[in-house]
N, C-alpha and C positions, 0 to 999 in steps of 0.2 A: 567858208566850210560847207560840206556837203549839204547839211540839212538847212542853210539859208540863214542862219543865226549868226550874229557878230558879236564879239566881245568889247565892252565900252572900258573905259580907264577905271571906271568906278566899280567895275566887276559885274554890273549887270548887263543883261541880255536884251537886246531889242529885236523882237519879230519883224520879220521882212516877209512881204508876199505873204499875208494870211492865208489868203486862197490856195496857193500852193502848199503851203504846210497843212492845210486839213486834207489836201489830196494824199499828201504822202504818208499821213497818219495810219497807225496800224488799226486794224480793226480790233474790237474789244468787245466783250460781253458785259462790261461793267455798266451799270446804268447811267444815266445821263447827269442825275441828280448828284452822284456820289462825289466826294471831296477828291481831288487829286493831291493828296498829301503822300510825299514821300515818292513821288514818281518822277522819274528823269526824264527831262524833254530836251536838254541840250547837253553838246559834249563838245569839245575841243582839246587843242594840245598846248602846253606851255613849254617852252624852252629854259633850262636851268641852267647857269652858268656858275662853274666852281673856281677857286682861286687858283688852282694849278693850270688852268686854261682849258679844262675840258667843258662840254656843255651835255646836257642830256634833255631829250623830249619827253614829256610826262603828259599822259592823257588825264584830262580834267572832265568832270561831270558835274553838272550844275542843276541843282533841284528847285522847282519851280516854288515860290513862298506860298505859304497858306494863305487863303482868304476866302471868304464866305461865298456862297454861290447862291444863296436865297434872294428872292426878291425879284423885281421885273428883270434886272439885268442879270438873272441868273442863266443857268444852263439853258434853258429854252428860249430866254430872249437872245443869248449869246449865239446859239444856233441859228437863230432866224437871222442875226446880225451880220453873219458870214465872215468879214475880214476880222472883226474884233474878238473872235472865239478862238481858244487854243486848240491843239492838236488831239487833247483829250476830251473836249467837251462835246463830240458828236454824238448825237442821240443814237440807239440801236434801232436798226431795221425791224420791221414785223418779222423776218425769216430769223434773224438772229434771237429777237424775243421767243419765238416759238421754239427754237432750237435749244434755248437755255431753259425754258418752261418745260420740255421735254425731258431735258436730262436731271433736272432736280425732282420732276415726279417720279422718273426710275430711280434715283437715288433714295427718295421717300419712300417708295414701294420695296424697295431691297431692304430698307430700315426697319420697316415695318414687318416684313417677311420674317427677319432675323429676330425681331423683338418678340414676335408670336411664337417663333420657335423656342426660344429660350423660355418665355412664359409657359408654353405647354410643358416643357421639360420639369420646370420647377413645381408645376402643377403635379404632374405625374409622380414625382419625388415626395412631394408633399402629402400625396393621398392619404399614406399610413398616418401622418401625424393630423391631418384633417379629420380621419374617422375617428381617432382618439379623443381629438378636442369635441367634435360633435356628440361622441358617447358621454364624455364629462357635462358636456352643456344640457344633454337630456337628462342626466342624473341630478343635476343641479335644480333643473326645473321640476323635477318629480318632488325632491326636498321641497321647493318652495311651496308647491301646491299642498302637499301635505300639511306645511307649518300654517298657510292660509285657512285651510280647511280645520285646522284645530283652534286659530285665532277666530273664526266664525263661528263655531261651536261655542267657545267661552263667551264671545260677544252675545249669543242668544241667551246664554244662562244669565249672564249680567244683566241683560234686557228685562228677562222675567223678574228679577230681583228688584230692579229699579220700578218696574210696574207696579209691583205689589207695594212697594215702599211709598210711590206717588198716592195709590189708592188710601193708604192709612193717614198719610199727611192731609189729603184731601178732606177725608171725613173730619178729621180734628180741626182744619181750619171752617169747615162748615158749622161744626158745633160752637167755636168761639163767636164766629161772625153773629149766629141766631141769639147768643147769650148777649152780645154787645148790643144788638139791635133792640132787644127786648129792655134791656137796661136804658138805653135812649128813649125809647117810647114811654118808660115810666116816667123819667125825667120832665118830658116835655109835657104830660098829661098833668105832672104836678105843678109846673110851671106856669101853664094856661090855665088853671083852676081858678075862679074868682074868690075873693076874700070874705070870710064869714064875718058878717057883722057883729055876730054876738061874740067873736072871740076877737075881733079887731074893731075896737070902737075909736073913732076919730071924731066925734063932735058932729056927727051928722052928715059928714062928707063921704061919698062913694069914691073909692079909689079907683082908676083903670086897671086893667090887667097889665103885668109887667111886659115891657118891651123884651120880645124874643132876642136872644143873642146871636148877632149875625157871624155866620161862619167865612172863615176865612178863605180868600181867593183861590189859594193853593189847595184848600181842602176841597173845596168845591170842583174845581177842576180835575180831582182825582175820580178815574173810572172805576166802575165797578170791579171789586176784587173777582181775579180769577184764579184757578189753581196753578200755582209755581213749577214752570217746567223746568226741571233741572238739565243743563247742557250736558249732553253726551260727550264724553272723551273720546277724542278722536283714536283708532287703533292705531297703536306705534308699528310702523313698518319700517324696514330698512330702505334708504335711498334706491330708486332703482337703478341698475347697472345697464349702461348702454351694450346692447348684444353685440355680436360680431359684424353683423351685416348693416348697422345703424350709424349715423353720423352725428356727433355733438355739434350743436348749432350754437355759437357763443353770440351772446345779445350785446350789441354795441352800445355805447353810453348814451347816445339818443334814444336808443330804444329802451332803456332803462329810465330815462326821464320820462318818457311816454307811458311806459307802464306805471312809474309812481303817481302820473297824472291820472292816468284811470283807476288808479287804486284810491286816489283821495277824491275822484269825482263824485261817489255816492255820497260822501258826507257833505259835500257842498250842495248837492241837489236836496238832501234831507234839510239843510237849513233854512233854503230859500225857494218857494215852489216856483215862482214864473223865471227864477233865473237858469232854469236846466237849459234850455233852447239856446240861450245865448253861451252858456258855457261851453257846450258842445262846439258850437262855431269857433269859439274862441280857442279850444284844444284842437280843432281840425287846422285851424289857421298857425297854431304854435308848431305843428309839424314841420319839420324842414322838407323842403321839396327841391328836387333836383333841377337845376338851372342850366341851361346849354350855354356853353362858354364861360362859366364862372365856377372859380374853386375846383372841384373833382372834374370838371368837364374835359380838362386837358389829360386825364387818366383814361377817359372812356374812347372808345373807337367812334370816328365821326361817320356820317354817313357814305363818305367819298373815301375811296382808297386808291393809292397810285400803283404803278408797275414796281417801283422799288420795294414798296410795303408788301406787295403779293409774293416777291422773289424773296426776299431777305425774312419774311415772317416779322417784321417790325411793325405792326398793326396796331399794337397797344391792346391787343385782347388781353383778359384777364382768365385765369384758369376758373372753372366750372368747380362746383363741390364734387360731382361725380368723379371728375378727374383727379381731384384730390384723393377721393376715397379708393381709386383704382390704384394710385401711388403708394398710398399706406399700405393695401393690400399686397401689393408686389413687395414692399420692403419686409412685410412680415413674414411673407413667403420666402423670400430670399434669407431672411434672419434662421427660418425652420430648417430651410436648406442645409446651412452652413452648420446649424446645430446637429443634424443628422449625419452630415459628412465627418464632423469632428467626433463621431463615435460616441456622443453624448447620451444618445438613444440607440440603444441596440436591439435588432429583432432576433430572438432566438428561434431557430427552424430545427425541423426534424430533418437530418440529411441521411440519404440512403447511401450508405456505402457497399459496392460489390467487392469481390475477391480482387478484381485489378480495376482502376479508372484513372483517367488521363488527368492531367492536371487543369485543362481547360474546363472539363466536365464537372470536375471537384468544385472549382471556382465558381461555374454558373450555379451549380446546386446549393452552396452558400450564399449566393448573391454577392460575392465578393470580386474585387480585382484580381486578375491574375497575376500581376506583379505583386501584390501582397501574398498570395498563396506561393509563388515561387521562393519570395523572401523567407517565409517560414521553412520552407523546405531547405534551404540554404544554412539556416541556423542550425537545423538538424542534421547537416553534413551531406543532405541530398542535394545532386546537382541534377535538376531535371527541366525541360522547356516545357511549355505549353501543351505540345502534342505528345508528349511522352507517356507513358503509363507508371503508375507507382501502385504496390501492393496495397492490400485494405488496411494493414495493421499502420502502415505510414499514413495513409489517408484519414484514419482515426486519429492519431496523435494531432494531425493537422486541424481537424472538424474540433475537436476538444479544446485546442489553443485559440481557435477564433470564437469559442464559448457556445458553440450549438450542439444538439443533441444527436448522437451517432445511432444509426440503425442499421445494424450488420446484415447483408444477405448474401446469398450463394446461389450460384446456378443450380445445385443440387437441392434446393429447397423446393423445388417442384416435386421430388418423389416424398416430400414429407406426407404423411398419412395416407398413402396409397397401399399399405400392408393391413388396414383396418384394425379393429379393436381386438382385445383379446375375448376369449369365449368364456362365458360364466360355465360352472360345472353342470349346473342342471340344464344347460342347453345343448349338452354334449350327447350323441347318441352313438351306439355301435357302429363299426363300419368294416369292411372286407380288408383283410389283411393284403400288403403289395408283397410280392414274393419276386426275387430276381434270381434268374436261375444263371449261374457262372460255372466256368470250368474251362479246360484245355480244348483247343480245337478237335474236332472229330471224336468228342467224347460221348456224345448223343445226347446233346442238351436240346437241340430243337427237336430231334426225333421223341424224346420223352415227352415235351409239351404236345406235340402231334398226338401222342398217344393219350394224352389228358384230355385234348380238344376234340379228339376223334376227328383231325385235320391232316393236310399233307403240305406244310409250309417247308418242310426241308427239302421236297422234291421240286420245288420252284427256285431254289437256290443254284447259282451258277458254281458248278465245281464240286457240288455235294458239301459246302461248307458255308455257314451263316455270316453275310458281310452286312447285314442291316439289323438294327435294334427293333424289337417289336413287342406290342402291348396287347395282352389278351385276358380275356375274365372267364373263368370256369366255374360252373355251378356243382358242388360236390354232392355225391347221393343224398345227404343229409339235408340238402337244400340251400347250405351256405355257399357263399360266393368268394372265390379267390382271384386275387389279379396278379397274372404272371408278366415279369418282364424279361423278354430273351436277350441275351447279349451275345455279340460274336467272340469267338475264342481266338481268333488269330491275333498275334503280338502287336498289330498295327492298329487294333481298335481298344488299345488303352483307355483312350478319353470315354468311349463308350460304356466299358465297362466301371469305371468311376463314376457316371451319371447315374447308371442303374443302381450302384450301390448307395449312392446318396439320397434317392428318393424311396428306398426299400425299408420294409418292415423285417423280412425275414432273407437270409441268402440261403440258396439251395446250391451246395458245392457238388457239381457232378463230376465223378472219376471214374474213368474205365478200368474195371478189372483187371483186364489184360494189358493195360498199359501203365498204370500206376500214376503217380504225382508227377507232374510234367511243368515247365516253366510258368506256364499261364495258370495253372492250377496254383501256384504258389502266389502268382500276381493277385489272384482272385481273394486269395485268403487276406493278404495285405490291405485290399479294398474292403472287405468285410470288417476289419478289425478298425480301418480308419473310421468307417460309418457306424462302428458300435451296434453292429446288426448281429444279432444269432445267427447261428450257422448250422444247417442239417445237411449231413453228408448224404448223398445219393449215390452208391456204388452200381454203375450201370454196366451193361452187357454181362451178366453173371451167366448167361446162357451159352457164351463162347467157349470151346474148349478149354483154351488156356487162360481161363478167369481164376486169380487168387485174390478174392477179397480181404484176406487176412493180411496179406503185404501191401494192399492199400492202408489198411489201418495202423500197420507198423511204420509206413513212411510218414504218415498224417502226424504220428507222435513228435517226428524231429522240427514240425511246424505249429507246436504247441496245440495240436487239435486232439484232445482225447475222447474218443467214442465211449459212449456207454457200455459198450459191450467189454471194454477195456477199464471201466470203473471211473469214467469221466461223465460230464455232462452235456456233450453233445450227441444228439441223435443220429445214427447212420442207419439207412433202409437200403436193402440190396432189392434193384429193379432190374427189369428188362424192357426197354421200350419197344423191343421187336415181338417178344412174346407177350408183352403186356402183362407183366407179373409184378407185385408189388406197388401197383399204382395206389390201391385203395389205402394202404399203409403209409405211403407217402402224403397222402391228402390230410390223414387222421393226423400225422405227425404234424404237418404245416398248422392245421385249426387248433391243436393241442397248445403249439407255442404262440399263436395268436391269441389265445385264449388267456394265457399265461401274461401276454403283455397288455392286454385290456384296451384294445385300440378305440378310439371313440374321435367323432368330429361332430361339428355343427353344420347341418345340412341349410339351416335358415339364415344365410348370409350370403354377401357377395363372393363369388367363385374365387380361388387361388389354387395355384398349382404350379406343374413344372412344364416345359416343352422337351418332350422326349425324343422326337424325330420332327424333322421339316423337309419338305421336298416341294418343286415347281411341277405341277400336273398341267399338261399341255391345254387339257380341256377346261379345266377347273381352276387353274391359278396357283397360288400359294398354298399348300396344305400343310397343316400342323397338327402332328400328334401329340396331345398333351395328355396329361395325368392330373385328374381334379383332386385336391389334398383336402379343401376346406370349402365350405359352401355348395351352391348348386349352380352349375352353367347352363343358361338358357339361350334360346335362339333369340337374336336380336340384342343381346348384350355388348356393350363396348369393352374390347379387351387391350391390354398393352402386353405385348409379348416381347421381351427384349427391347430392341430398338425399332421394333414395327407395330403397328396399331391397326385396329379395325372393327367392323361391326359382324359379329356372328351369323353367317347368313344360313349355315347349316351345321348340324352335330350328327356325325355318324360313329357307330360301334366299330368293332373289330372285324365285322362281318360285313359292312357296308350298308347296314339298314339305318334309315333315317329315325333321329330321336328328339324330343321336344327339349329334353333337359337331361344332365348327367351330374349324379350326386357323388359324395366324396369316394374315394378310391377307385373311380372308374375312368379307365384308359377311352378315349375318343378322339376322332379326327374333326377339326373345325375348319371351316372354308370362310372366306371374307377377310383375311389378313391382307394388309397392302402390300408385304413383300416377305421373303423366306425368313423366318427367326431363326436365330441360333439355336443350335440344340443344347439343351440343359439349362436354356434362360427361363427364370420365372415367369409366370404370365398373372394377370390380376384383372378384375372387372373393375372399372372406373365409371363416373357418374356421367360424363358427358365427353363428346368427341373433341371440346376445345381443349380439356384436361389431358386427353390420351395424346392429342396430336402435341402438346406443350411438353410433355415427358418424352414422347419419342424424338422429337427435335433435339432435345437434351442429350439422350443418350447417342444420338449419330453424331453430333458434334464431340461427343467424348472418344468415340471411336474413331473418328477421323483424326482428331490431336494425336492420339495413339499411335495410329499408322504413321502419320509425318512424322513423329518422333522416332518410331522404329527405322524410318527411312534414312533419317538424317543420322542415326548411330551406325547404320549400316554402311554409309559412306566414310565413316572414321572423321578425324581430324585432317587437316589441312596438310601436315607433316606426311602423314599417312599416303594421302591421295598423291602427293608429289613423289613419293617413293615408288608409288605404283606406277606413276608415268614415266618416271626414269628406268624403271626396270621392264617397261612394257605393258601393253593392257593385260590387265586380268582376266583369265579365261571364266567363263561362267557358263551354266545351262539354264536357260532362261524356259519354265514352264507356264502354261495356262492350263489349269485343271478344271473340269467341268464333270461333275458327278450327279447320280440321281437324287442321292438325298445328302443333307447338310452333315450326318455324321459321316458317310463314306471321303466327302471332299476334306474334311477336317483330318481323316486318318491318313490318306494318301499324302497330303500337305505334309503331315508329320513324319512320314515314313521317307519320302524324297530329301527331306532336308536331312535326315541322318547319314546319307550316301555322299555327303558333300566332302571333296577334296582338300587338301591345302593349297593347291595350284588351281584347282577348278571349284568356283564357287556354284550352288544351285540357288537361283531366284525363281520364286513363286510368284508370277505376275498377280495371279488372281485365283482363287478356289471357291468357286460356287455352284449352285445347282441349276439345272434345267438343261435343254438342248442349245446346241453350238448355233450362234447367230453370226450375223454380217460382223456386228462390232466386235466379236471375238477374234474373227477372221483377222480385222484391221489391227487390232491391237497387238495380236502375234506378229504381224508383217511387220509393223513398227518396232517392234523389239526383238525380231529375229527369234522368235520363241516357237516351241513345239507345243501342240494342243494335245493334251491327255484326256480321252473321253472314256469316263467309266460307266458303263450301263447307260450311255446316252448316244445319241445321233446328231448329225448336222444338218439342218434345214438344206432344201434344194438349193436356194440362193446362197447358202454359206458355202456349200459344197463347189459350186460352181466359181464362186469367188476364191475359194480356196486353190482351184486348180490352176486359175490364172495368176494368182500371186505367187503361187509356190509355197504354200504354207502345209507343213507337215501335220497330218491330223492321226493320231494313232487310237485304236478302240481297243477296250480292255474291257473284261468282265469278270476276271480274278485279280486279286491285289497281288499276288506274286509276281505275274507278269511284268505289273507296273514297276515294280522294285527292280527285277532284272533287267529291263531294257534301260531304267535311267542310269542303272549302275554301269553297264556298256558305253552309254553317252559319256559319263564323267570319264572313265578310263581312256574313250578314245580322244579326249581332249587333254591328257595330262601329257606333259613332254617328257620325252625319253630321257633316261640318264646317259651320263658320259663318266666312263670309268677308265682309271690308268691301269694298262697292263706292263707288267716288266719284262723286258727282254733279255738284257744282259750287261756285263760289265767288260771294259777295255782298258788296259794299262799303258800310258804313254811312256815310250822307251826312249824315243828320240825325236827332237823337233826340228823340221827342216824350213828353211825360210826361203820361198820362191818368189820371184820378183813380180811376176803379174797376179799370181795367187795370193801370195801373202804367206803366213805360217802354216804349215802343215804337220799333223803329228802322225807319227809313225808308232801305230798301236798293235798289241797283241791281246785278242779277244780271250779274257780268262773265263767267262761264264756265259753260257747264253749264247746269243747272236747280237748282231747288229746289221740294222737295215737302213737303207737309205730314206732319207726323209723323215725319220723318227725323231722324236723328242730326245735331247740329251741333257744331262746334268754334269757339270764339272765339279769333281770333289778334290779338294786340296787338304790333305790331313782330316779327312772324313767331315769337311765343312764344304757345303755348297757354295762356290762361289761365282758360277754361272749357269743358267738355264734357257736353252734355246734350241734351234734345230740344226741338223746337219746340212751342211750346203753340197759336200761331195763325200764319196765314197770309193776309193779305189785300191784295187790289189794289183800291184805292180803298175802297169800303166794303165790297164783297163778299168772302167766305170761297171762297177758290180752293183746287184739289188742288195745282196745282203752276204754278210761272212760269218762262219759258224765258228764255234769254240775251237781254239787250238790254232789258228791262222793269225797271219798279220795283215794289217790294212793300214790305208792312209785316210786319216779323218781331218776334214776341213770344216770348222764353225762358221757358221754366218755371222758375220759382225763382230767378231770378237776374237783376238791375236794372242792374248795373254795365256799363252800355253808353256808348260814347264814339264821337264822330265820328271816322272814319279806321280803326276796327276792320274786320277782315276775317271774312266768317263761311264755314266750309268746310261743306258738307253731304255727308252719306255715308249709306249704308243697309246691311244686314246681309243676306246671301242665304245660303241652305242648299244645300251640296254634298254629294250622296250619298256614300256610301263606296265 
């Protein structure tokens, strides 16, 4: 065979050429000393014959028999023997051993790192349980210390009692000993005295003294008596429990024997004095000493270690106590970890739940697995993934199911508490009334205020009409102050009038004596009633020739305004702003009404109020006109006005003078706001800029979300969008509005939105304040929009960019012109209308069949006329059976353009031949009507 082995008859193999076999043996990392048990060393083939004449070759493997490899003839000796060694007995080279050692070291290092990682994870998870256990241990130690202190106190008391008792017993014993000593001395004296010869006569013989009684040896050996010391009872204490970090050492049998010997040793030493050293030597010799090579020596590691033992770890090393302690700690932590994971110990947390939260974030806040949270949601019928958001109510149910405490929060919570506290009645002080002047356009509202202020505001308005809301403060001759709010009278400024009515105390309704009650007058009455404010009617322009104040009073009756002259409770004053007559009566009426209202406010608190108007000044930045309603506004205060905030850098009155502070009912302009706040928004002073920034960011997010929702709603549903695509792109007029103040921008946007057509939509890209910049030009270019500039101008760079890009900028100063131009733009984009125009009837009297042309109807025009190329309808028994166009119109053999009533003609229909006698042909044409 190929490996040089031959099979004998008895089934054994005889190795041949051992040197060649060693050379052909494969390399192995197995150590030379290991047994080759179960290793295949030979292989061959055997041919099997069957009864039906067929044979089969079977591969056979023979395993080497087991035999011991120790001793001189072992692996080392065989390796040195050369030919006598098998193929598997070759020793590993140094490179192979180094490779194996390196691989094993890498495996041990990887295993150690994995074990360290698992250990760290277990320790982290066990931190909560360890802390609880540590707290319990500290509590137990405190209880034990208290118990020990109590026992020591009792011991001291008991010792004092014992001392007193011992002193008493000692005194009694001393007294008894003195009495016995006196008795013995008296007895001895009586015994040793000589006999009296007079009393003892013995015939003249003198007797010797009696022999003294010899005391027993035991009595003589007794030492002098001492006070009896009573044994102190040992305090009873509980057996000490091993602490968590200690290890219990168990004493072996030999150690027990040694301990018993040590306990019995003092008794032996007390019995014989000189035997103590010998006994100690005997005890030292009795202790077992470890001997090399005998008994337990086989279980301990010898001084020499071979490669096999180092690689396989079979060096007979026993585990140390530290190793056993670490193993027990690991097992304890693993058990605690399993107990925590099995929900036997649950940590209750305070989970903050906002309005919306993702499933992953909810699981993170509860310190639970995402799968468990998703499973809980599925039980509720909510199918959600880890990245999807759920509402706060659903999240609250999940948190309660997991056993945690819920704390609901919302984004709007940042606004809680900014309004301040309610004022106490004793802190309120009188304040000036706030009066809003309202009425129809061109009825003299601003002129009346100019007459009261001795100013000329109306002269600065474009077109002679008021298009801005203004606030002024007037000092009456009596010294009292009145705050006036002037509102525009044009119909586009409805929101301005509504804002003025919402912050007012008294409404002055100005009606022209020569014009009467007009639509905006009626609207002003409705705003005043909605604000629940008292009304004072000022009938203006009584100096004009056609003035009729009684007609004004009569017209006001139809709107439930009954003046005092007609038995009502509404004051009416006849004034003339031009002649300055009746102004003092108007002021008196206002002050009287304010006195009846008893207007008060607390000036010693943080300021609150309303933004009346706002604009963007080129040199000063955003400027807000505010009306202080509560408290005092000071320079340096941090204010939040709508979605904007800032620190007040300057406070100006209505005449532009610098002020340090502004009290209640005082209109001022403030500088320092980060942006232009919305008109009509409330403003309030907050404690710091962080709070102001947080409130501002929240309100800006709300505005953006509302705008996004409006845009989505404007686009409509998918079906509506597809319908618009099929019908063609919907036409629209895109506008970008820039105005000088926020109120004008709002009014223009509202006005142009009302001019929308069913076919042409009006889209306002942006309505803001300030001059036109390059970004506005780029936005208008991208949206193909027209820029409407109301009382503002474009910068030089923006104007040049608009000329290059072809962006249309239209400048206006009167709101009428804006409405007219936008209306013309809308009409220009409306598609023209198509209308059907009736021409006449023709009756078919005979049908001719022409080979190349087809059927031709011979008709007689009964009404109107018939034109070539017009639309026709074929009527049969007054039912339309065909609608199409005429292909030919002939009279005799000539083509003609039209045939009038009373004439005959030939008609040929395009693509239709079902013609019968008696049918009626209706002719019509379509005409285009401009929009």
